[in-house]
BADRENGU-596314 format. One line per 10 residues: number of its first residue (from 1); for each residue x, y, z of N, C-alpha, C. Coordinates in steps of 0.1 Angstrom, whole numbers. Layout:
REM BADRENGU-596314
NUM) X:Y:Z:X:Y:Z:X:Y:Z  ...
REM end
This chain:
REM BADRENGU-596314
1) 7:-13:1:0:-1:0:11:13:0  17:11:6:26:21:10:33:29:-11  38:18:-11:46:18:-27:35:25:-38  18:15:-34:16:24:-46:9:39:-45  6:41:-31:4:57:-30:15:65:-35  27:61:-29:37:69:-37:38:74:-46  32:60:-57:35:62:-73:23:70:-73  13:71:-71:0:79:-75:10:93:-74  13:97:-62:17:111:-59:28:117:-65  37:105:-74:42:111:-78:42:113:-95
11) 30:104:-97:25:107:-109:18:122:-111  12:122:-99:-1:137:-102:11:151:-102  20:151:-97:24:161:-95:29:164:-113  35:159:-120:34:170:-134:22:168:-138  16:164:-136:-2:167:-139:-9:181:-135  -4:184:-125:-8:192:-121:2:204:-121  13:205:-124:23:213:-137:16:217:-149  13:211:-157:9:211:-164:-4:220:-171  -11:217:-160:-27:224:-158:-25:240:-152  -16:242:-147:-11:257:-139:-19:266:-152
21) -23:277:-146:-26:289:-154:-17:299:-150  -14:310:-161:-3:318:-158:-6:328:-149  -22:329:-148:-26:339:-136:-43:335:-129  -43:339:-118:-53:329:-115:-66:340:-118  -71:332:-123:-88:335:-127:-89:338:-141  -75:338:-152:-76:343:-160:-76:325:-172  -86:325:-184:-83:313:-190:-72:310:-197  -74:294:-193:-60:290:-203:-60:293:-217  -44:296:-219:-44:297:-237:-39:286:-240  -43:279:-252:-38:266:-257:-23:271:-264
31) -17:263:-266:-2:267:-272:-5:261:-283  -1:272:-291:1:265:-308:15:269:-316  20:254:-318:33:260:-325:34:265:-336  24:266:-350:27:276:-356:25:293:-356  17:297:-345:18:309:-340:32:308:-334  36:299:-324:46:304:-320:59:305:-329  58:301:-341:65:298:-351:66:312:-358  59:313:-360:54:326:-368:60:339:-358  55:335:-344:61:353:-337:74:350:-339  86:337:-337:96:338:-339:101:342:-351
41) 95:338:-363:97:348:-372:96:360:-375  85:363:-371:89:378:-370:99:388:-362  98:380:-349:109:389:-345:123:387:-354  123:377:-359:140:376:-363:140:382:-375  131:381:-382:134:387:-399:123:398:-408  113:401:-398:104:406:-399:112:423:-398  116:424:-393:123:435:-391:138:440:-402  140:429:-406:152:429:-416:145:431:-430  134:424:-431:127:427:-445:118:438:-445  111:445:-437:106:466:-431:116:471:-439
51) 130:466:-432:144:478:-435:144:475:-447  145:463:-452:148:463:-466:146:468:-475  129:469:-477:119:474:-483:121:485:-482  119:496:-469:125:507:-469:136:512:-479  146:504:-477:161:510:-482:161:507:-496  151:497:-502:146:500:-515:139:512:-519  127:514:-513:118:529:-514:129:536:-517  136:540:-505:149:554:-506:154:554:-517  158:542:-525:170:542:-535:166:543:-544  150:542:-551:143:542:-561:139:559:-561
61) 134:567:-551:137:579:-552:147:586:-552  158:584:-549:169:588:-549:174:592:-565  172:580:-572:170:578:-584:166:585:-589  151:582:-590:141:594:-595:145:610:-599  156:615:-584:155:624:-583:168:629:-589  179:620:-589:190:622:-599:186:621:-616  176:615:-619:177:613:-632:170:631:-633  159:634:-626:157:648:-627:166:658:-631  174:659:-621:183:664:-620:194:666:-633  195:652:-635:207:652:-648:199:659:-664
71) 187:653:-664:180:663:-675:175:677:-673  175:680:-659:174:695:-656:190:706:-660  202:690:-656:213:701:-660:216:700:-677  213:688:-686:215:689:-696:208:699:-706  195:702:-700:185:713:-709:191:727:-704  195:730:-691:200:742:-693:214:745:-700  217:736:-703:235:733:-708:233:738:-724  220:734:-733:218:729:-742:211:745:-751  211:754:-735:202:767:-737:210:776:-734  213:783:-749:233:792:-741:218:810:-738
81) 222:814:-727:220:825:-722:231:836:-723  232:844:-737:236:855:-735:235:870:-730  241:871:-717:239:893:-715:247:896:-720  241:907:-732:255:916:-736:255:926:-723  263:929:-721:272:941:-715:277:953:-720  269:963:-719:267:980:-722:278:987:-718  291:994:-723:298:1003:-716:298:1014:-729  293:1029:-725:292:1038:-731:304:1045:-727  311:1053:-735:319:1063:-733:323:1075:-740  330:1084:-737:329:1094:-741:340:1102:-748
91) 341:1105:-757:353:1109:-767:366:1109:-761  371:1110:-751:384:1108:-738:384:1095:-738  376:1083:-738:376:1071:-733:373:1073:-720  365:1082:-714:360:1080:-700:346:1068:-700  346:1060:-693:333:1056:-691:321:1065:-686  312:1067:-694:301:1074:-686:291:1066:-681  286:1052:-686:272:1045:-683:275:1032:-685  272:1025:-671:273:1006:-678:263:997:-676  259:990:-681:249:979:-676:249:970:-685  240:956:-677:233:947:-687:225:954:-696
101) 224:951:-712:210:960:-722:201:949:-718  191:956:-721:178:952:-714:175:943:-727  166:937:-730:162:931:-744:145:935:-743  145:939:-756:129:954:-759:124:937:-766  108:942:-760:102:938:-764:93:942:-780  90:932:-789:82:938:-797:69:950:-800  66:946:-787:58:953:-785:57:965:-780  71:970:-782:76:984:-777:68:994:-789  65:1003:-786:60:1012:-796:74:1017:-804  84:1023:-795:96:1031:-804:99:1020:-814
111) 101:1006:-813:104:996:-822:95:996:-836  81:999:-832:72:1000:-842:73:1011:-850  77:1024:-844:76:1034:-854:91:1036:-861  100:1030:-854:115:1031:-864:110:1022:-875  105:1011:-873:105:1001:-882:96:1011:-894  84:1017:-890:77:1021:-899:87:1038:-908  93:1038:-898:101:1048:-904:109:1047:-915  116:1036:-915:128:1034:-923:117:1026:-934  108:1023:-932:101:1016:-944:97:1023:-954  88:1032:-951:88:1045:-958:96:1054:-963
121) 108:1053:-959:117:1060:-969:117:1048:-978  121:1035:-974:122:1025:-984:114:1027:-997  99:1028:-993:93:1028:-1001:91:1041:-1008  94:1047:-1006:93:1063:-1016:106:1071:-1019  111:1065:-1018:131:1064:-1019:131:1065:-1037  135:1074:-1045:133:1068:-1061:157:1076:-1059  162:1062:-1066:173:1070:-1064:180:1061:-1078  194:1070:-1083:198:1063:-1096:211:1051:-1096  214:1049:-1081:218:1035:-1078:207:1026:-1082  206:1015:-1091:198:1006:-1093:201:996:-1082
131) 211:990:-1076:214:982:-1066:204:988:-1050  213:1001:-1052:204:1003:-1039:184:1007:-1041  188:1002:-1051:169:1009:-1055:164:994:-1054  166:982:-1059:163:968:-1056:169:966:-1044  172:971:-1037:178:968:-1025:165:973:-1014  162:980:-1016:151:992:-1007:137:985:-1013  137:980:-1021:119:974:-1026:118:961:-1020  133:956:-1020:134:939:-1014:129:945:-998  135:949:-991:131:957:-980:117:958:-976  114:965:-987:97:972:-985:88:958:-983
141) 89:947:-990:77:937:-994:84:930:-984  95:928:-978:102:921:-966:90:922:-952  85:936:-956:75:938:-941:63:941:-946  51:932:-958:42:938:-960:41:918:-959  28:919:-954:20:905:-951:14:901:-962  20:890:-963:19:882:-977:-1:880:-982  -5:884:-992:-20:888:-991:-25:896:-988  -24:906:-980:-29:915:-971:-30:928:-982  -41:936:-982:-45:949:-986:-30:956:-990  -20:956:-983:-13:964:-979:-6:957:-997
151) -2:947:-997:7:939:-1007:1:943:-1020  -15:945:-1022:-14:950:-1036:-18:961:-1039  -18:971:-1030:-16:987:-1026:-5:991:-1028  5:986:-1026:21:985:-1030:22:982:-1043  21:972:-1046:25:964:-1059:17:975:-1069  5:981:-1070:0:993:-1082:8:1004:-1079  11:1007:-1068:20:1024:-1066:34:1014:-1075  41:1004:-1071:51:1004:-1082:51:1005:-1094  39:999:-1099:36:992:-1112:30:1005:-1120  22:1016:-1115:18:1032:-1119:28:1039:-1115
161) 42:1040:-1110:56:1048:-1110:63:1036:-1107  71:1033:-1117:82:1024:-1114:95:1033:-1111  99:1031:-1100:114:1038:-1093:123:1039:-1104  126:1026:-1112:137:1023:-1122:133:1034:-1131  119:1037:-1135:120:1042:-1145:119:1060:-1141  116:1065:-1134:119:1072:-1128:131:1085:-1120  142:1070:-1120:155:1074:-1119:162:1080:-1131  155:1072:-1140:160:1079:-1156:164:1093:-1158  153:1101:-1151:150:1113:-1152:150:1125:-1139  149:1119:-1130:148:1124:-1116:151:1115:-1101
171) 152:1120:-1091:156:1112:-1077:140:1118:-1070  141:1109:-1058:133:1117:-1050:139:1114:-1033  139:1122:-1027:144:1119:-1012:133:1123:-1003  132:1116:-992:122:1111:-985:125:1121:-971  117:1127:-959:122:1131:-950:109:1128:-938  108:1117:-934:98:1112:-925:96:1120:-915  84:1130:-911:84:1142:-902:76:1137:-884  69:1124:-886:66:1122:-877:58:1109:-878  59:1099:-865:50:1085:-868:47:1089:-856  28:1086:-856:25:1088:-844:10:1076:-839
181) 15:1070:-832:2:1058:-828:-10:1062:-831  -20:1058:-837:-33:1060:-835:-50:1050:-825  -34:1040:-826:-40:1030:-821:-31:1018:-815  -31:1007:-814:-24:998:-806:-13:994:-822  -21:990:-829:-15:986:-844:-19:996:-855  -22:1009:-853:-24:1016:-867:-14:1032:-859  -12:1037:-873:2:1046:-873:-1:1054:-882  -1:1070:-877:-1:1078:-890:13:1081:-893  15:1089:-904:28:1088:-907:28:1099:-912  36:1113:-915:37:1119:-922:52:1122:-925
191) 53:1125:-944:65:1130:-945:68:1142:-957  82:1145:-957:81:1151:-970:90:1146:-978  89:1147:-1000:97:1139:-1003:98:1155:-1014  109:1157:-1016:119:1163:-1026:124:1154:-1035  114:1164:-1046:119:1158:-1060:133:1165:-1066  144:1158:-1071:155:1168:-1083:157:1161:-1092  162:1169:-1101:167:1163:-1114:178:1157:-1114  185:1152:-1125:197:1144:-1125:209:1153:-1118  206:1164:-1124:216:1175:-1117:217:1181:-1103  208:1174:-1097:205:1180:-1080:195:1193:-1075
201) 190:1200:-1093:179:1211:-1085:166:1206:-1086  160:1214:-1073:151:1205:-1066:135:1213:-1077  132:1204:-1080:118:1206:-1089:110:1208:-1080  105:1201:-1072:98:1207:-1060:90:1200:-1047  85:1201:-1037:83:1192:-1024:71:1189:-1022  67:1180:-1017:57:1173:-1017:50:1171:-1003  41:1175:-994:37:1169:-982:27:1158:-982  33:1147:-974:23:1135:-974:16:1131:-960  12:1123:-957:0:1114:-949:-5:1104:-950  -3:1091:-945:0:1084:-946:-8:1074:-930
211) -16:1062:-936:-21:1054:-923:-18:1041:-925  -8:1033:-916:-9:1019:-921:-11:1012:-907  -15:1003:-912:-19:991:-898:-9:978:-899  -5:974:-890:7:964:-888:3:953:-880  9:944:-880:8:931:-876:21:924:-872  25:916:-860:35:913:-853:36:901:-851  46:891:-860:47:877:-862:60:875:-860  67:869:-849:82:870:-845:84:858:-858  97:859:-867:106:849:-873:107:838:-867  103:827:-875:105:818:-867:119:808:-877
221) 123:812:-886:138:808:-889:145:817:-895  158:814:-896:171:823:-896:167:836:-906  164:829:-921:161:836:-934:152:850:-929  138:848:-923:129:857:-918:138:866:-910  143:862:-901:152:866:-894:160:876:-893  170:876:-908:172:882:-915:173:895:-922  160:892:-929:153:904:-938:143:910:-928  135:902:-916:126:912:-907:127:906:-894  137:910:-888:143:904:-874:132:909:-860  118:912:-862:112:921:-856:101:913:-857
231) 98:908:-869:84:902:-873:71:913:-876  75:929:-876:65:934:-877:60:939:-898  44:936:-895:43:934:-907:35:947:-911  33:950:-924:25:965:-925:11:957:-930  2:958:-928:-10:948:-935:-20:958:-942  -24:971:-939:-32:980:-945:-25:993:-947  -23:999:-963:-21:1013:-960:-28:1025:-973  -28:1034:-967:-35:1041:-975:-26:1055:-974  -27:1064:-986:-21:1074:-981:-27:1089:-991  -21:1096:-992:-28:1110:-997:-19:1123:-995
241) -13:1129:-1002:-10:1143:-1005:-21:1159:-996  -9:1162:-990:-17:1171:-979:-12:1188:-989  -24:1191:-987:-26:1203:-996:-21:1216:-993
REM end
């Protein structure tokens, strides 16, 4: 009997330990080897995988930033930006003023007036120099809009009084007196024409007034930039003699 009791007591001790609860009054948590393995995996390798993913994202962002920066540098290197520096000097070589030149806009009325000033002189001048006369006519047509009213008007003027034919008996010099804007696109021009014979004697003087309408179309190729760099074109023209 004594040995049997001792055997039962020795067997009941592990059973009691196996059924022990971690806290008094809390339900027993069954042991799951799969959850335990997953928890062990997360603790060992989860942080490594997370850090590796973060570094991959960071490397991708850095690569994108580097590509954008390289593209910007290449674009800037292909665009030449030259700012001329102008120095004004007097007759003794002393500096009077200096500074970077400012780019003028074609919308500046001064450029429009200057273009019309030269255009009227080329249009109405008659000279015995055939080459100079041909170049003046070319400059006139370079500032006329194709298919516009001014093109037909100027062509009729040249047909009715060809400057090459007039140059065989007389010359005409032009003095532009004023170029006044009447609107954003229309200008009123006044000039004096002095007609001389081939010996230089004055045959007469006439006062003229005209109205010109212009349009601006900046040149897109080098050829047009050479003959009309500002892209100012006369679209309508009319004039008359002032009595």
